[in-house]
N, C-alpha and C positions, 0 to 999 in steps of 0.2 A: 639343473640348478645346483646340485651337489658338487658337480665337477668344477665349477668356476673358482672357488677358493683354492682348490688343489692346483689348477692351472696357473693361478696367480702366484702361488708359492714357488712354482718351477721357474718363474722369471725374476725372483727376488735376488738378483745379483747384478753387479756393474758390468754391462756387456762390453764396454770399451776396455775396462781393466782386464776382463777375461780374455779379450782378443789380443791385448798386448802380451799377456802371459803365453798365449798360444804361439805368437810370433817367436818368443824366446825359446819355447819348447821345440818347435820345428827347426829353428835356426841352430840350436845346440845339437839335436839328435839327427836331423834329416827327416824327410817325409816317411820313408819306408820303416825306419827304426822307431818311429813315434806311433804308439798305439792309442786307440780311443781311451783306454783306461789311463794311460799316461796323461793324456790331455785333460780328461775330466778331473783327475787328482790334482794336477798342477793349477788348473783354472779354478779349482774349488767349487765345482758344480757336479751334479749327477749326470750319468750318461743320458738320461731322458732329456734333461735340460740342454745338453749339447746338441742332440739331434733336433729337438724342437726349435732351438734358437738358430743354430748354424747349419743344420741339414746334414750332419755327418762329417767324417774326416776330410773327404775330398772337397766338399763345399767350404769347410772351414779353412782348408789350406788355400783355396782361391781367395778367400777374404784376407788371409794373412799376407799373401803376396801383394794384394792391393794396398793394404795398410803399410807394408814395408816400403813399397814404391812411393807412396804419398809422403812418407816421413823421411825417406832417404834420398833416392835419386831425383824425384820430382821436386822436392824442396830445394835441393842443391842446384838443380838446373834453373829453376825460376829465380833463385837468389842471385846466381852468377850472371845470368842473362840481364838481370835488372841493374847490376852494379859494375859490370866490366865490359870493356870492348870485346868484340867477338873472339879474337885470337887469344886474348888474355883470359877469357872465360874458360877456354879449353885447358890452358895451363893451370888455372886455379882449380878446376875440377879434378885434374889428375893429381895435383899437389895435395888436395884435401884427402883424396883416396889413399895416398901414400901415408899421410899422417894418421888417418883412421886405422889403416892396416897395422902400423907400428904400435898403436895403442891397444890393439886387440890381443890382450894377453892370453885369451883362450883360443886364439887362431880360428875363430868361427868363420872369418871371411865374409863374403857378400851372399846373402840368402838367394838372390837372383842367379848369381853365377853358380853357387852350389847346386841349385835346382836344375840349372841347365845341364849340369854334369850328371846329377844323381837321379833326377826324375824324368826329364824330357825324353831321354832315349827309350823309356819303357812305358810312357803314358802320353799318347799323342795329344789328348785334350789339355792336360796340364802343360805339355810341351809348347803348345800354341800360345798359352797364356804367358809363359816365361819368355818366349820369343817376342811377344808383343811388348813386354816391358823393356827388353834389351833393345828393341827397335826404337823406343822412345829416346834412349841414350844415343844411339847412332844418329837419329834425326837431329838431336841437339848438336852433335859434332858437325853434321852436314850444314845446318843452318849457320853455325859459327864460321865455318870455312867459306861458305858462299858469301857471307857478309864481309869477311876479311878480304876475299878476292875482289869484291866490288870496291872496297876501299883502297885497293892497291897495296895491301899489307902483306900479302903472301907472294912467294916466287911465281913468276909468270908460268902459266900452264898448269897450275895446281888443280887437280881433279877433286872436287869437293866430295863426290860420292865415294870414290876409291879411298880417299884419305879418311873419310868417316868410318868406313869398314875397317880400315887398318887400325884406327884409334880404338875402336871397339875391341878388336882382337888384342891389342896391347893392354887395354884395361882388364880384360878377362884373364890374360896370361899373368898379369901382375897380381890379380886377386888370388889366383891359384898358387903362385909362388909364395905369397904372404902367408897362406895356410901352412906352408912347410917351415915357417919361421924365418923367411928371407929378411935380411937386414936392409937398412936404408940404401946402402951403396948399390945393392942388387936391384932394388925396385927403381931407383933413379936411373940406373943404367938401362933398364928395360924401356923407360919412358923417353929418355933423352933423344934417341934417333928419330922417334916419331915427332917430337916437338921440333926437331931441326927441320923437318919437312914444312913446318909452318913459317919458317924464316926466323931471323934473329929478332928478339924482343927489342922494343925501343928503349 
């Protein structure tokens, strides 16, 4: 009976707000360079609350990746698929990434791409999670190319699977270049040959 008020006090914080702060913390520092002490301080909670609510650093990072995907890539894919023809959805997706990269004054890049480079090679479990999120992007590209093929909007013989893999590689390369401060001309030059494979826009 005595423990119940204490346990309640441990939960007296806004979990969604704390999770958003954790996203920023991992995004700015990276997984390895972010300590539990850093997280607890930035999130405004105690170490016990962090473990009780989120299960520790690894489990929190998995929650962070999910939240980032929901608010970034998944939101963009759903919006573009609902409002654009398939081929134009791909163009709009990449155009938005360019604009977002150019406005990223801190050169933080994409949390998923950063994690693919920094975390995945050293942590198979987190690597599989990151791969799953990147696969969602590749699947979007493939769906769009397949639909454009069916509508006769792409060059004859366009391989939807191969092109989707190529587009994902272009996206990741562009995101890495953006972290080095690449300018618009460079980012658009990276994207242009891939878009040419889709055929000319109407």
